[in-house]
PDB file of N, CA, C and O in Angstrom:
ATOM      1  N   MET A   1      10.112 -13.888   2.113  1.00  0.00           N
ATOM      2  CA  MET A   1      10.344 -12.546   2.594  1.00  0.00           C
ATOM      3  C   MET A   1       9.001 -11.934   2.980  1.00  0.00           C
ATOM      4  O   MET A   1       8.001 -12.122   2.287  1.00  0.00           O
ATOM      5  N   ARG A   2       8.987 -11.220   4.060  1.00  0.00           N
ATOM      6  CA  ARG A   2       7.770 -10.590   4.560  1.00  0.00           C
ATOM      7  C   ARG A   2       7.870  -9.083   4.378  1.00  0.00           C
ATOM      8  O   ARG A   2       8.837  -8.464   4.821  1.00  0.00           O
ATOM      9  N   ILE A   3       6.870  -8.489   3.724  1.00  0.00           N
ATOM     10  CA  ILE A   3       6.810  -7.046   3.529  1.00  0.00           C
ATOM     11  C   ILE A   3       5.496  -6.550   4.139  1.00  0.00           C
ATOM     12  O   ILE A   3       4.419  -6.876   3.640  1.00  0.00           O
ATOM     13  N   ASP A   4       5.583  -5.775   5.200  1.00  0.00           N
ATOM     14  CA  ASP A   4       4.395  -5.213   5.836  1.00  0.00           C
ATOM     15  C   ASP A   4       3.974  -3.936   5.113  1.00  0.00           C
ATOM     16  O   ASP A   4       4.795  -3.258   4.495  1.00  0.00           O
ATOM     17  N   TYR A   5       2.691  -3.622   5.200  1.00  0.00           N
ATOM     18  CA  TYR A   5       2.180  -2.367   4.664  1.00  0.00           C
ATOM     19  C   TYR A   5       0.916  -1.978   5.408  1.00  0.00           C
ATOM     20  O   TYR A   5       0.291  -2.813   6.061  1.00  0.00           O
ATOM     21  N   GLN A   6       0.545  -0.723   5.311  1.00  0.00           N
ATOM     22  CA  GLN A   6      -0.658  -0.194   5.940  1.00  0.00           C
ATOM     23  C   GLN A   6      -1.770  -0.171   4.900  1.00  0.00           C
ATOM     24  O   GLN A   6      -1.583   0.388   3.819  1.00  0.00           O
ATOM     25  N   ALA A   7      -2.916  -0.761   5.197  1.00  0.00           N
ATOM     26  CA  ALA A   7      -4.048  -0.770   4.269  1.00  0.00           C
ATOM     27  C   ALA A   7      -5.103   0.222   4.735  1.00  0.00           C
ATOM     28  O   ALA A   7      -5.496   0.232   5.902  1.00  0.00           O
ATOM     29  N   GLN A   8      -5.552   1.052   3.808  1.00  0.00           N
ATOM     30  CA  GLN A   8      -6.649   1.987   4.065  1.00  0.00           C
ATOM     31  C   GLN A   8      -7.786   1.609   3.127  1.00  0.00           C
ATOM     32  O   GLN A   8      -7.560   1.356   1.944  1.00  0.00           O
ATOM     33  N   ILE A   9      -9.006   1.571   3.650  1.00  0.00           N
ATOM     34  CA  ILE A   9     -10.163   1.191   2.844  1.00  0.00           C
ATOM     35  C   ILE A   9     -11.251   2.236   3.039  1.00  0.00           C
ATOM     36  O   ILE A   9     -11.559   2.626   4.165  1.00  0.00           O
ATOM     37  N   TRP A  10     -11.836   2.690   1.918  1.00  0.00           N
ATOM     38  CA  TRP A  10     -12.928   3.657   1.987  1.00  0.00           C
ATOM     39  C   TRP A  10     -13.953   3.348   0.901  1.00  0.00           C
ATOM     40  O   TRP A  10     -13.678   2.621  -0.055  1.00  0.00           O
ATOM     41  N   ARG A  11     -15.136   3.918   1.075  1.00  0.00           N
ATOM     42  CA  ARG A  11     -16.204   3.737   0.088  1.00  0.00           C
ATOM     43  C   ARG A  11     -16.134   4.848  -0.952  1.00  0.00           C
ATOM     44  O   ARG A  11     -15.882   6.012  -0.641  1.00  0.00           O
ATOM     45  N   GLU A  12     -16.365   4.448  -2.189  1.00  0.00           N
ATOM     46  CA  GLU A  12     -16.413   5.397  -3.291  1.00  0.00           C
ATOM     47  C   GLU A  12     -17.554   4.937  -4.190  1.00  0.00           C
ATOM     48  O   GLU A  12     -17.419   3.965  -4.934  1.00  0.00           O
ATOM     49  N   GLY A  13     -18.680   5.649  -4.114  1.00  0.00           N
ATOM     50  CA  GLY A  13     -19.869   5.194  -4.836  1.00  0.00           C
ATOM     51  C   GLY A  13     -20.321   3.868  -4.263  1.00  0.00           C
ATOM     52  O   GLY A  13     -20.455   3.728  -3.048  1.00  0.00           O
ATOM     53  N   GLY A  14     -20.559   2.885  -5.135  1.00  0.00           N
ATOM     54  CA  GLY A  14     -21.004   1.576  -4.683  1.00  0.00           C
ATOM     55  C   GLY A  14     -19.888   0.586  -4.442  1.00  0.00           C
ATOM     56  O   GLY A  14     -20.145  -0.598  -4.220  1.00  0.00           O
ATOM     57  N   HIS A  15     -18.639   1.057  -4.483  1.00  0.00           N
ATOM     58  CA  HIS A  15     -17.497   0.168  -4.312  1.00  0.00           C
ATOM     59  C   HIS A  15     -16.648   0.585  -3.117  1.00  0.00           C
ATOM     60  O   HIS A  15     -16.792   1.685  -2.583  1.00  0.00           O
ATOM     61  N   CYS A  16     -15.771  -0.307  -2.716  1.00  0.00           N
ATOM     62  CA  CYS A  16     -14.782  -0.004  -1.690  1.00  0.00           C
ATOM     63  C   CYS A  16     -13.409   0.014  -2.358  1.00  0.00           C
ATOM     64  O   CYS A  16     -13.088  -0.851  -3.173  1.00  0.00           O
ATOM     65  N   ILE A  17     -12.619   1.001  -2.003  1.00  0.00           N
ATOM     66  CA  ILE A  17     -11.266   1.147  -2.522  1.00  0.00           C
ATOM     67  C   ILE A  17     -10.305   0.805  -1.397  1.00  0.00           C
ATOM     68  O   ILE A  17     -10.476   1.257  -0.266  1.00  0.00           O
ATOM     69  N   ALA A  18      -9.297   0.008  -1.708  1.00  0.00           N
ATOM     70  CA  ALA A  18      -8.263  -0.341  -0.729  1.00  0.00           C
ATOM     71  C   ALA A  18      -6.921   0.155  -1.264  1.00  0.00           C
ATOM     72  O   ALA A  18      -6.595  -0.041  -2.434  1.00  0.00           O
ATOM     73  N   HIS A  19      -6.157   0.793  -0.397  1.00  0.00           N
ATOM     74  CA  HIS A  19      -4.883   1.388  -0.798  1.00  0.00           C
ATOM     75  C   HIS A  19      -3.797   0.942   0.174  1.00  0.00           C
ATOM     76  O   HIS A  19      -3.971   1.020   1.390  1.00  0.00           O
ATOM     77  N   ALA A  20      -2.681   0.476  -0.367  1.00  0.00           N
ATOM     78  CA  ALA A  20      -1.556   0.014   0.449  1.00  0.00           C
ATOM     79  C   ALA A  20      -0.492   1.106   0.507  1.00  0.00           C
ATOM     80  O   ALA A  20       0.042   1.533  -0.517  1.00  0.00           O
ATOM     81  N   GLN A  21      -0.202   1.541   1.709  1.00  0.00           N
ATOM     82  CA  GLN A  21       0.864   2.518   1.925  1.00  0.00           C
ATOM     83  C   GLN A  21       2.013   1.826   2.619  1.00  0.00           C
ATOM     84  O   GLN A  21       1.743   0.954   3.446  1.00  0.00           O
ATOM     85  N   PRO A  22       3.217   2.121   2.372  1.00  0.00           N
ATOM     86  CA  PRO A  22       3.719   3.165   1.489  1.00  0.00           C
ATOM     87  C   PRO A  22       3.974   2.678   0.063  1.00  0.00           C
ATOM     88  O   PRO A  22       4.656   3.360  -0.701  1.00  0.00           O
ATOM     89  N   LEU A  23       3.448   1.530  -0.305  1.00  0.00           N
ATOM     90  CA  LEU A  23       3.720   0.972  -1.626  1.00  0.00           C
ATOM     91  C   LEU A  23       2.964   1.685  -2.738  1.00  0.00           C
ATOM     92  O   LEU A  23       3.357   1.590  -3.901  1.00  0.00           O
ATOM     93  N   ASP A  24       1.901   2.389  -2.416  1.00  0.00           N
ATOM     94  CA  ASP A  24       1.068   3.114  -3.369  1.00  0.00           C
ATOM     95  C   ASP A  24       0.444   2.168  -4.393  1.00  0.00           C
ATOM     96  O   ASP A  24       0.466   2.419  -5.598  1.00  0.00           O
ATOM     97  N   VAL A  25      -0.113   1.075  -3.875  1.00  0.00           N
ATOM     98  CA  VAL A  25      -0.833   0.096  -4.691  1.00  0.00           C
ATOM     99  C   VAL A  25      -2.288   0.142  -4.248  1.00  0.00           C
ATOM    100  O   VAL A  25      -2.568   0.210  -3.051  1.00  0.00           O
ATOM    101  N   ALA A  26      -3.222   0.105  -5.207  1.00  0.00           N
ATOM    102  CA  ALA A  26      -4.640   0.176  -4.866  1.00  0.00           C
ATOM    103  C   ALA A  26      -5.418  -0.886  -5.628  1.00  0.00           C
ATOM    104  O   ALA A  26      -4.979  -1.378  -6.668  1.00  0.00           O
ATOM    105  N   SER A  27      -6.587  -1.229  -5.084  1.00  0.00           N
ATOM    106  CA  SER A  27      -7.505  -2.143  -5.746  1.00  0.00           C
ATOM    107  C   SER A  27      -8.900  -1.833  -5.221  1.00  0.00           C
ATOM    108  O   SER A  27      -9.066  -0.930  -4.401  1.00  0.00           O
ATOM    109  N   ALA A  28      -9.903  -2.574  -5.684  1.00  0.00           N
ATOM    110  CA  ALA A  28     -11.278  -2.286  -5.291  1.00  0.00           C
ATOM    111  C   ALA A  28     -12.083  -3.571  -5.198  1.00  0.00           C
ATOM    112  O   ALA A  28     -11.673  -4.622  -5.691  1.00  0.00           O
ATOM    113  N   GLY A  29     -13.241  -3.463  -4.551  1.00  0.00           N
ATOM    114  CA  GLY A  29     -14.167  -4.572  -4.438  1.00  0.00           C
ATOM    115  C   GLY A  29     -15.526  -4.059  -4.017  1.00  0.00           C
ATOM    116  O   GLY A  29     -15.667  -2.890  -3.659  1.00  0.00           O
ATOM    117  N   ASP A  30     -16.524  -4.917  -4.056  1.00  0.00           N
ATOM    118  CA  ASP A  30     -17.874  -4.514  -3.679  1.00  0.00           C
ATOM    119  C   ASP A  30     -18.049  -4.348  -2.174  1.00  0.00           C
ATOM    120  O   ASP A  30     -18.934  -3.618  -1.728  1.00  0.00           O
ATOM    121  N   THR A  31     -17.211  -5.020  -1.389  1.00  0.00           N
ATOM    122  CA  THR A  31     -17.267  -4.932   0.066  1.00  0.00           C
ATOM    123  C   THR A  31     -15.865  -4.612   0.583  1.00  0.00           C
ATOM    124  O   THR A  31     -14.890  -4.784  -0.149  1.00  0.00           O
ATOM    125  N   PRO A  32     -15.744  -4.151   1.832  1.00  0.00           N
ATOM    126  CA  PRO A  32     -14.401  -3.926   2.378  1.00  0.00           C
ATOM    127  C   PRO A  32     -13.548  -5.195   2.342  1.00  0.00           C
ATOM    128  O   PRO A  32     -12.350  -5.133   2.065  1.00  0.00           O
ATOM    129  N   GLU A  33     -14.165  -6.341   2.621  1.00  0.00           N
ATOM    130  CA  GLU A  33     -13.418  -7.593   2.617  1.00  0.00           C
ATOM    131  C   GLU A  33     -12.923  -7.936   1.208  1.00  0.00           C
ATOM    132  O   GLU A  33     -11.784  -8.367   1.030  1.00  0.00           O
ATOM    133  N   ALA A  34     -13.789  -7.739   0.215  1.00  0.00           N
ATOM    134  CA  ALA A  34     -13.394  -8.024  -1.172  1.00  0.00           C
ATOM    135  C   ALA A  34     -12.305  -7.060  -1.631  1.00  0.00           C
ATOM    136  O   ALA A  34     -11.387  -7.457  -2.349  1.00  0.00           O
ATOM    137  N   ALA A  35     -12.403  -5.803  -1.224  1.00  0.00           N
ATOM    138  CA  ALA A  35     -11.374  -4.830  -1.586  1.00  0.00           C
ATOM    139  C   ALA A  35     -10.047  -5.201  -0.945  1.00  0.00           C
ATOM    140  O   ALA A  35      -8.996  -5.077  -1.572  1.00  0.00           O
ATOM    141  N   ARG A  36     -10.090  -5.652   0.293  1.00  0.00           N
ATOM    142  CA  ARG A  36      -8.865  -6.049   0.990  1.00  0.00           C
ATOM    143  C   ARG A  36      -8.232  -7.274   0.327  1.00  0.00           C
ATOM    144  O   ARG A  36      -7.013  -7.327   0.161  1.00  0.00           O
ATOM    145  N   GLU A  37      -9.036  -8.239  -0.044  1.00  0.00           N
ATOM    146  CA  GLU A  37      -8.516  -9.425  -0.739  1.00  0.00           C
ATOM    147  C   GLU A  37      -7.891  -9.041  -2.076  1.00  0.00           C
ATOM    148  O   GLU A  37      -6.827  -9.542  -2.439  1.00  0.00           O
ATOM    149  N   ALA A  38      -8.560  -8.147  -2.807  1.00  0.00           N
ATOM    150  CA  ALA A  38      -8.026  -7.689  -4.089  1.00  0.00           C
ATOM    151  C   ALA A  38      -6.729  -6.916  -3.886  1.00  0.00           C
ATOM    152  O   ALA A  38      -5.808  -7.021  -4.696  1.00  0.00           O
ATOM    153  N   LEU A  39      -6.656  -6.141  -2.807  1.00  0.00           N
ATOM    154  CA  LEU A  39      -5.433  -5.396  -2.503  1.00  0.00           C
ATOM    155  C   LEU A  39      -4.291  -6.350  -2.181  1.00  0.00           C
ATOM    156  O   LEU A  39      -3.173  -6.160  -2.659  1.00  0.00           O
ATOM    157  N   ASP A  40      -4.558  -7.365  -1.382  1.00  0.00           N
ATOM    158  CA  ASP A  40      -3.519  -8.340  -1.050  1.00  0.00           C
ATOM    159  C   ASP A  40      -2.952  -8.977  -2.320  1.00  0.00           C
ATOM    160  O   ASP A  40      -1.740  -9.146  -2.450  1.00  0.00           O
ATOM    161  N   GLU A  41      -3.840  -9.330  -3.254  1.00  0.00           N
ATOM    162  CA  GLU A  41      -3.392  -9.923  -4.512  1.00  0.00           C
ATOM    163  C   GLU A  41      -2.586  -8.916  -5.336  1.00  0.00           C
ATOM    164  O   GLU A  41      -1.556  -9.264  -5.913  1.00  0.00           O
ATOM    165  N   ALA A  42      -3.058  -7.670  -5.387  1.00  0.00           N
ATOM    166  CA  ALA A  42      -2.352  -6.639  -6.158  1.00  0.00           C
ATOM    167  C   ALA A  42      -0.960  -6.375  -5.581  1.00  0.00           C
ATOM    168  O   ALA A  42       0.000  -6.202  -6.331  1.00  0.00           O
ATOM    169  N   VAL A  43      -0.850  -6.345  -4.259  1.00  0.00           N
ATOM    170  CA  VAL A  43       0.461  -6.126  -3.625  1.00  0.00           C
ATOM    171  C   VAL A  43       1.385  -7.297  -3.930  1.00  0.00           C
ATOM    172  O   VAL A  43       2.553  -7.097  -4.262  1.00  0.00           O
ATOM    173  N   GLN A  44       0.867  -8.521  -3.819  1.00  0.00           N
ATOM    174  CA  GLN A  44       1.677  -9.701  -4.122  1.00  0.00           C
ATOM    175  C   GLN A  44       2.211  -9.632  -5.551  1.00  0.00           C
ATOM    176  O   GLN A  44       3.397  -9.865  -5.788  1.00  0.00           O
ATOM    177  N   LEU A  45       1.327  -9.310  -6.507  1.00  0.00           N
ATOM    178  CA  LEU A  45       1.744  -9.223  -7.906  1.00  0.00           C
ATOM    179  C   LEU A  45       2.738  -8.091  -8.139  1.00  0.00           C
ATOM    180  O   LEU A  45       3.701  -8.249  -8.889  1.00  0.00           O
ATOM    181  N   PHE A  46       2.504  -6.959  -7.499  1.00  0.00           N
ATOM    182  CA  PHE A  46       3.414  -5.814  -7.616  1.00  0.00           C
ATOM    183  C   PHE A  46       4.817  -6.178  -7.136  1.00  0.00           C
ATOM    184  O   PHE A  46       5.805  -5.913  -7.820  1.00  0.00           O
ATOM    185  N   LEU A  47       4.894  -6.788  -5.952  1.00  0.00           N
ATOM    186  CA  LEU A  47       6.190  -7.152  -5.384  1.00  0.00           C
ATOM    187  C   LEU A  47       6.860  -8.272  -6.183  1.00  0.00           C
ATOM    188  O   LEU A  47       8.074  -8.250  -6.383  1.00  0.00           O
ATOM    189  N   ALA A  48       6.074  -9.250  -6.637  1.00  0.00           N
ATOM    190  CA  ALA A  48       6.630 -10.344  -7.434  1.00  0.00           C
ATOM    191  C   ALA A  48       7.174  -9.821  -8.758  1.00  0.00           C
ATOM    192  O   ALA A  48       8.228 -10.265  -9.215  1.00  0.00           O
ATOM    193  N   THR A  49       6.472  -8.892  -9.369  1.00  0.00           N
ATOM    194  CA  THR A  49       6.938  -8.309 -10.629  1.00  0.00           C
ATOM    195  C   THR A  49       8.232  -7.535 -10.411  1.00  0.00           C
ATOM    196  O   THR A  49       9.163  -7.644 -11.209  1.00  0.00           O
ATOM    197  N   ALA A  50       8.294  -6.756  -9.341  1.00  0.00           N
ATOM    198  CA  ALA A  50       9.527  -6.019  -9.036  1.00  0.00           C
ATOM    199  C   ALA A  50      10.680  -6.993  -8.799  1.00  0.00           C
ATOM    200  O   ALA A  50      11.796  -6.751  -9.258  1.00  0.00           O
ATOM    201  N   ALA A  51      10.423  -8.084  -8.090  1.00  0.00           N
ATOM    202  CA  ALA A  51      11.466  -9.084  -7.844  1.00  0.00           C
ATOM    203  C   ALA A  51      11.908  -9.728  -9.150  1.00  0.00           C
ATOM    204  O   ALA A  51      13.103  -9.926  -9.371  1.00  0.00           O
ATOM    205  N   ASP A  52      10.955 -10.058 -10.016  1.00  0.00           N
ATOM    206  CA  ASP A  52      11.288 -10.668 -11.310  1.00  0.00           C
ATOM    207  C   ASP A  52      12.143  -9.742 -12.174  1.00  0.00           C
ATOM    208  O   ASP A  52      12.990 -10.205 -12.939  1.00  0.00           O
ATOM    209  N   HIS A  53      11.919  -8.445 -12.051  1.00  0.00           N
ATOM    210  CA  HIS A  53      12.678  -7.469 -12.842  1.00  0.00           C
ATOM    211  C   HIS A  53      13.980  -7.053 -12.161  1.00  0.00           C
ATOM    212  O   HIS A  53      14.758  -6.276 -12.714  1.00  0.00           O
ATOM    213  N   GLY A  54      14.210  -7.581 -10.948  1.00  0.00           N
ATOM    214  CA  GLY A  54      15.432  -7.242 -10.228  1.00  0.00           C
ATOM    215  C   GLY A  54      15.417  -5.863  -9.604  1.00  0.00           C
ATOM    216  O   GLY A  54      16.470  -5.307  -9.294  1.00  0.00           O
ATOM    217  N   THR A  55      14.213  -5.299  -9.415  1.00  0.00           N
ATOM    218  CA  THR A  55      14.111  -3.940  -8.882  1.00  0.00           C
ATOM    219  C   THR A  55      13.440  -3.862  -7.512  1.00  0.00           C
ATOM    220  O   THR A  55      13.125  -2.769  -7.041  1.00  0.00           O
ATOM    221  N   LEU A  56      13.221  -5.002  -6.873  1.00  0.00           N
ATOM    222  CA  LEU A  56      12.493  -5.002  -5.610  1.00  0.00           C
ATOM    223  C   LEU A  56      13.164  -4.119  -4.564  1.00  0.00           C
ATOM    224  O   LEU A  56      12.492  -3.332  -3.896  1.00  0.00           O
ATOM    225  N   ASN A  57      14.480  -4.240  -4.415  1.00  0.00           N
ATOM    226  CA  ASN A  57      15.168  -3.421  -3.408  1.00  0.00           C
ATOM    227  C   ASN A  57      14.991  -1.940  -3.682  1.00  0.00           C
ATOM    228  O   ASN A  57      14.753  -1.164  -2.757  1.00  0.00           O
ATOM    229  N   VAL A  58      15.104  -1.539  -4.939  1.00  0.00           N
ATOM    230  CA  VAL A  58      14.945  -0.129  -5.304  1.00  0.00           C
ATOM    231  C   VAL A  58      13.522   0.335  -5.026  1.00  0.00           C
ATOM    232  O   VAL A  58      13.317   1.420  -4.482  1.00  0.00           O
ATOM    233  N   VAL A  59      12.539  -0.479  -5.395  1.00  0.00           N
ATOM    234  CA  VAL A  59      11.134  -0.139  -5.159  1.00  0.00           C
ATOM    235  C   VAL A  59      10.882   0.063  -3.671  1.00  0.00           C
ATOM    236  O   VAL A  59      10.254   1.045  -3.277  1.00  0.00           O
ATOM    237  N   LEU A  60      11.361  -0.847  -2.853  1.00  0.00           N
ATOM    238  CA  LEU A  60      11.144  -0.737  -1.407  1.00  0.00           C
ATOM    239  C   LEU A  60      11.854   0.476  -0.821  1.00  0.00           C
ATOM    240  O   LEU A  60      11.283   1.187   0.006  1.00  0.00           O
ATOM    241  N   GLU A  61      13.083   0.718  -1.237  1.00  0.00           N
ATOM    242  CA  GLU A  61      13.816   1.888  -0.741  1.00  0.00           C
ATOM    243  C   GLU A  61      13.103   3.178  -1.127  1.00  0.00           C
ATOM    244  O   GLU A  61      12.983   4.087  -0.306  1.00  0.00           O
ATOM    245  N   GLU A  62      12.630   3.267  -2.368  1.00  0.00           N
ATOM    246  CA  GLU A  62      11.928   4.472  -2.812  1.00  0.00           C
ATOM    247  C   GLU A  62      10.606   4.671  -2.078  1.00  0.00           C
ATOM    248  O   GLU A  62      10.127   5.798  -1.953  1.00  0.00           O
ATOM    249  N   ALA A  63      10.018   3.584  -1.594  1.00  0.00           N
ATOM    250  CA  ALA A  63       8.775   3.669  -0.830  1.00  0.00           C
ATOM    251  C   ALA A  63       9.035   3.990   0.646  1.00  0.00           C
ATOM    252  O   ALA A  63       8.088   4.161   1.414  1.00  0.00           O
ATOM    253  N   GLY A  64      10.302   4.073   1.047  1.00  0.00           N
ATOM    254  CA  GLY A  64      10.635   4.433   2.422  1.00  0.00           C
ATOM    255  C   GLY A  64      10.977   3.286   3.334  1.00  0.00           C
ATOM    256  O   GLY A  64      11.183   3.495   4.529  1.00  0.00           O
ATOM    257  N   TYR A  65      11.046   2.068   2.804  1.00  0.00           N
ATOM    258  CA  TYR A  65      11.421   0.918   3.622  1.00  0.00           C
ATOM    259  C   TYR A  65      12.918   0.953   3.901  1.00  0.00           C
ATOM    260  O   TYR A  65      13.697   1.513   3.130  1.00  0.00           O
ATOM    261  N   THR A  66      13.301   0.349   5.012  1.00  0.00           N
ATOM    262  CA  THR A  66      14.718   0.209   5.343  1.00  0.00           C
ATOM    263  C   THR A  66      15.032  -1.271   5.537  1.00  0.00           C
ATOM    264  O   THR A  66      14.181  -2.052   5.961  1.00  0.00           O
ATOM    265  N   PHE A  67      16.269  -1.637   5.218  1.00  0.00           N
ATOM    266  CA  PHE A  67      16.709  -3.023   5.349  1.00  0.00           C
ATOM    267  C   PHE A  67      17.718  -3.107   6.477  1.00  0.00           C
ATOM    268  O   PHE A  67      18.742  -2.424   6.457  1.00  0.00           O
ATOM    269  N   ALA A  68      17.429  -3.942   7.457  1.00  0.00           N
ATOM    270  CA  ALA A  68      18.332  -4.130   8.589  1.00  0.00           C
ATOM    271  C   ALA A  68      18.125  -5.531   9.143  1.00  0.00           C
ATOM    272  O   ALA A  68      17.002  -6.033   9.197  1.00  0.00           O
ATOM    273  N   GLU A  69      19.219  -6.150   9.552  1.00  0.00           N
ATOM    274  CA  GLU A  69      19.189  -7.474  10.166  1.00  0.00           C
ATOM    275  C   GLU A  69      18.415  -8.488   9.326  1.00  0.00           C
ATOM    276  O   GLU A  69      17.682  -9.318   9.863  1.00  0.00           O
ATOM    277  N   GLY A  70      18.581  -8.415   8.010  1.00  0.00           N
ATOM    278  CA  GLY A  70      18.000  -9.398   7.118  1.00  0.00           C
ATOM    279  C   GLY A  70      16.527  -9.236   6.800  1.00  0.00           C
ATOM    280  O   GLY A  70      15.920 -10.133   6.215  1.00  0.00           O
ATOM    281  N   GLN A  71      15.935  -8.099   7.179  1.00  0.00           N
ATOM    282  CA  GLN A  71      14.520  -7.913   6.859  1.00  0.00           C
ATOM    283  C   GLN A  71      14.210  -6.459   6.525  1.00  0.00           C
ATOM    284  O   GLN A  71      14.900  -5.539   6.964  1.00  0.00           O
ATOM    285  N   TRP A  72      13.143  -6.275   5.731  1.00  0.00           N
ATOM    286  CA  TRP A  72      12.677  -4.950   5.348  1.00  0.00           C
ATOM    287  C   TRP A  72      11.655  -4.464   6.357  1.00  0.00           C
ATOM    288  O   TRP A  72      10.788  -5.222   6.790  1.00  0.00           O
ATOM    289  N   SER A  73      11.759  -3.194   6.730  1.00  0.00           N
ATOM    290  CA  SER A  73      10.798  -2.581   7.655  1.00  0.00           C
ATOM    291  C   SER A  73      10.186  -1.363   6.992  1.00  0.00           C
ATOM    292  O   SER A  73      10.885  -0.563   6.369  1.00  0.00           O
ATOM    293  N   MET A  74       8.862  -1.226   7.131  1.00  0.00           N
ATOM    294  CA  MET A  74       8.207  -0.052   6.558  1.00  0.00           C
ATOM    295  C   MET A  74       8.476   1.155   7.446  1.00  0.00           C
ATOM    296  O   MET A  74       8.895   1.005   8.593  1.00  0.00           O
ATOM    297  N   PRO A  75       8.236   2.344   6.921  1.00  0.00           N
ATOM    298  CA  PRO A  75       8.474   3.541   7.726  1.00  0.00           C
ATOM    299  C   PRO A  75       7.638   3.525   9.004  1.00  0.00           C
ATOM    300  O   PRO A  75       6.552   2.947   9.037  1.00  0.00           O
ATOM    301  N   ASP A  76       8.145   4.152  10.035  1.00  0.00           N
ATOM    302  CA  ASP A  76       7.388   4.293  11.277  1.00  0.00           C
ATOM    303  C   ASP A  76       6.330   5.373  11.067  1.00  0.00           C
ATOM    304  O   ASP A  76       6.657   6.522  10.772  1.00  0.00           O
ATOM    305  N   TRP A  77       5.063   4.996  11.220  1.00  0.00           N
ATOM    306  CA  TRP A  77       3.986   5.964  11.044  1.00  0.00           C
ATOM    307  C   TRP A  77       3.956   6.888  12.258  1.00  0.00           C
ATOM    308  O   TRP A  77       3.971   6.432  13.401  1.00  0.00           O
ATOM    309  N   VAL A  78       3.914   8.153  11.998  1.00  0.00           N
ATOM    310  CA  VAL A  78       3.834   9.145  13.065  1.00  0.00           C
ATOM    311  C   VAL A  78       2.376   9.403  13.420  1.00  0.00           C
ATOM    312  O   VAL A  78       2.033   9.513  14.597  1.00  0.00           O
ATOM    313  N   SER A  79       1.504   9.500  12.397  1.00  0.00           N
ATOM    314  CA  SER A  79       0.082   9.684  12.651  1.00  0.00           C
ATOM    315  C   SER A  79      -0.703   9.391  11.377  1.00  0.00           C
ATOM    316  O   SER A  79      -0.153   9.349  10.277  1.00  0.00           O
ATOM    317  N   SER A  80      -1.976   9.194  11.559  1.00  0.00           N
ATOM    318  CA  SER A  80      -2.904   9.080  10.446  1.00  0.00           C
ATOM    319  C   SER A  80      -4.057  10.006  10.784  1.00  0.00           C
ATOM    320  O   SER A  80      -4.737   9.818  11.793  1.00  0.00           O
ATOM    321  N   GLU A  81      -4.276  10.996   9.950  1.00  0.00           N
ATOM    322  CA  GLU A  81      -5.218  12.049  10.274  1.00  0.00           C
ATOM    323  C   GLU A  81      -6.141  12.356   9.111  1.00  0.00           C
ATOM    324  O   GLU A  81      -5.807  12.123   7.949  1.00  0.00           O
ATOM    325  N   THR A  82      -7.296  12.879   9.444  1.00  0.00           N
ATOM    326  CA  THR A  82      -8.178  13.457   8.448  1.00  0.00           C
ATOM    327  C   THR A  82      -7.983  14.968   8.506  1.00  0.00           C
ATOM    328  O   THR A  82      -8.055  15.573   9.577  1.00  0.00           O
ATOM    329  N   ALA A  83      -7.740  15.564   7.358  1.00  0.00           N
ATOM    330  CA  ALA A  83      -7.499  17.006   7.311  1.00  0.00           C
ATOM    331  C   ALA A  83      -8.459  17.626   6.307  1.00  0.00           C
ATOM    332  O   ALA A  83      -9.084  16.920   5.514  1.00  0.00           O
ATOM    333  N   THR A  84      -8.571  18.938   6.346  1.00  0.00           N
ATOM    334  CA  THR A  84      -9.456  19.664   5.452  1.00  0.00           C
ATOM    335  C   THR A  84      -8.663  20.748   4.748  1.00  0.00           C
ATOM    336  O   THR A  84      -7.872  21.454   5.373  1.00  0.00           O
ATOM    337  N   ALA A  85      -8.876  20.879   3.441  1.00  0.00           N
ATOM    338  CA  ALA A  85      -8.269  21.954   2.664  1.00  0.00           C
ATOM    339  C   ALA A  85      -9.385  22.876   2.198  1.00  0.00           C
ATOM    340  O   ALA A  85     -10.391  22.409   1.663  1.00  0.00           O
ATOM    341  N   LEU A  86      -9.221  24.158   2.393  1.00  0.00           N
ATOM    342  CA  LEU A  86     -10.212  25.140   1.947  1.00  0.00           C
ATOM    343  C   LEU A  86      -9.786  25.642   0.573  1.00  0.00           C
ATOM    344  O   LEU A  86      -8.649  26.074   0.381  1.00  0.00           O
ATOM    345  N   VAL A  87     -10.711  25.581  -0.375  1.00  0.00           N
ATOM    346  CA  VAL A  87     -10.428  25.991  -1.738  1.00  0.00           C
ATOM    347  C   VAL A  87     -11.479  27.004  -2.178  1.00  0.00           C
ATOM    348  O   VAL A  87     -12.679  26.761  -2.049  1.00  0.00           O
ATOM    349  N   GLU A  88     -11.028  28.118  -2.689  1.00  0.00           N
ATOM    350  CA  GLU A  88     -11.988  29.099  -3.223  1.00  0.00           C
ATOM    351  C   GLU A  88     -12.403  28.669  -4.612  1.00  0.00           C
ATOM    352  O   GLU A  88     -11.564  28.351  -5.455  1.00  0.00           O
ATOM    353  N   ALA A  89     -13.707  28.663  -4.844  1.00  0.00           N
ATOM    354  CA  ALA A  89     -14.206  28.242  -6.159  1.00  0.00           C
ATOM    355  C   ALA A  89     -14.666  29.433  -6.958  1.00  0.00           C
ATOM    356  O   ALA A  89     -15.119  29.278  -8.092  1.00  0.00           O
TER     357      ALA A  89
END
């Protein structure tokens, strides 16, 4: 079974953080490539654990995936933006 996801990677201190959307799984590494590899492993383990527990379909549905014609599809991304929030301190 193939499950697609969107990976976002950013620097935080001396490490890179990788986050899989819409699954909400994250991992880290010293380089963007290492963070991405760690994320791929974390997603695999997350999905395998859900499958082992019999909850994979529920997990995917709650993350916004839809099932049609024998395959799961992630939500259609409308945009990816950087935004700013103003906070009074």
